[in-house]
N, C-alpha and C positions, 0 to 999 in steps of 0.2 A: 309331115304332110304326105299322105300316100300318093303314089303315082296314079295318074289317070290312064288306065289301060282298058282296052276292049276285053271282053270275056276270053277270046282266043289268046290274046297276048298275055293275059293274066295267068291262064293255065300253062302256057309255054314257059313263062318266067318262073312259076312255081316248080315246074319240072326241072328247069336248069338250076335253080337255087337248091333243090333237094339233092340233085346229083353232085353239086359242089360240096354240100355239107357232108356228104357220105364219102368223100375222098379220104385216103389214109392220112394225109397231112392235116386236114381239118379235124378228123377224129382224134389225132394225137394232141392237137391244140386244145380241144374241148376237154379231153381227159385230164390234161395237165391243169387246166383252170379249175376243174372240179376237185382235183387233189389238193390244190392250194386253198380252195375255199373250205374244204373239210378241215384242213389243218388249222386254218385261221380262226374258225368259229365265229363268234359274234363281232369281232373287230373288223370283219369283212363286210358287214351289212352296209349296203348302199355304195359299195366300192367295187372296182374292177381290178384284176391283176394286170399289171403292166409288165410284159415280158422283156421289154428293153431295160427298164431300171430294176426289175425284180422286186417290186414292192406294190402295195395297194395304193390306188389312186381313185379319185372320184370318177364317176362315169364320164362326166363332162371333160375332165382333164385327160382322160385316156383315149379320146377320139382324135383321129387325124394326126397322130405322132407329134403331139405338143405343138400344133400349128405348122409343122413341117410338111404335112401331106403324107400320103401313104406310099410314095414311090421308094423312099429310103428304107422303110420298115417292112414292106410287103414281100410276098412270095418266098424266095429262098433266104432272104435276110431276116425273116421272122423266126427268131430262135426259140425253140422249145426243148427243155431238157428231157432226156430219155427217162422213162420210168424205171425205178429200181426193181430188180427181181426179188420176189419174196421167197423166203426159205421155207 
């Protein structure tokens, strides 16, 4: 269910969300998820990569840190492997 925001608040939120999505940490997380999805092929359809367990999970199961909330898994505790350099 979308938030009920005024037009001004909606524009401000969109700007904040975009700025957050463009941070180096978020770019690294998105790039890693894309690499994993390309590697997995069709077996990743309808699934999300779980960085904590290192495997594919349903979208529903991968939200909210398995019912634990996001405090334990968020920010600096959200582990993303470094990409390997290509030769």
